[in-house]
C-alpha positions in Angstrom: 0.0 0.0 0.0 1.3 3.4 -0.9 0.9 5.8 2.1 2.6 9.0 3.1 2.5 10.4 6.6 3.5 13.9 7.7 3.9 14.4 11.5 3.7 17.8 13.2 5.4 18.9 16.4 2.0 19.2 18.1 1.2 15.5 17.5 -1.1 16.0 14.6 -0.5 14.1 11.3 -1.6 14.1 7.7 -2.0 10.7 6.2 -2.3 10.4 2.4 -4.0 7.2 1.3 -5.0 5.7 -2.0 -8.6 5.6 -3.1 -9.4 2.0 -2.3 -12.2 0.9 0.0 -10.2 -2.1 1.3 -7.1 0.1 2.1 -9.1 2.9 3.8 -10.8 0.7 6.5 -9.5 0.9 10.0 -8.7 4.6 10.2 -10.5 7.2 12.4 -10.1 10.9 11.3 -11.0 14.3 12.6 -11.0 15.7 9.0 -10.9 14.0 5.6 -10.1 15.8 2.4 -10.9 14.1 -0.9 -9.3 15.6 -3.9 -10.5 14.8 -7.5 -13.5 13.0 -6.1 -15.2 12.9 -9.5 -12.7 10.4 -10.6 -13.0 8.0 -7.6 -13.7 4.4 -8.5 -16.4 2.8 -6.3 -17.3 6.3 -5.1 -20.6 5.3 -3.4 -18.8 2.6 -1.4 -15.9 4.9 -0.5 -18.2 7.8 0.7 -21.1 6.0 2.3 -19.5 2.9 3.7 -15.9 3.8 4.5 -15.6 7.6 5.0 -18.9 8.0 6.8 -17.8 5.3 9.3 -14.3 6.9 9.6 -15.8 10.3 10.6 -18.7 8.9 12.6 -16.4 8.2 15.6 -15.1 11.8 15.7 -18.2 13.6 14.3 -16.0 15.9 12.3 -15.5 17.2 8.7 -15.4 15.8 5.2 -14.2 18.1 2.4 -14.7 17.0 -1.2 -13.3 18.8 -4.2 -12.9 18.0 -7.8 -12.6 19.2 -11.4 -15.6 18.5 -13.5 -15.6 15.2 -15.4 -17.7 15.8 -18.5 -17.6 16.9 -22.2 -17.7 20.6 -21.4 -14.5 20.9 -19.4 -13.7 24.5 -20.4 -16.5 26.6 -19.0 -20.2 27.4 -19.1 -22.4 25.5 -21.5 -24.8 27.4 -23.7 
């Protein structure tokens, strides 16, 4: 599993994990940031089964961002 951990002096950490439901289980988090969420495989499983359970123990925040994934990538459609 590819995983990157950054530790801070105050004890907090950032853990970067791959988008895989089987590799995300077992973590508890105070805040989760999902980047490029439009491109997630098994997105319903990841969001509703894994991330919801991960944040339920801490009752904290999920931030989701992404670029659009469609034919009109350049701007406003007419």
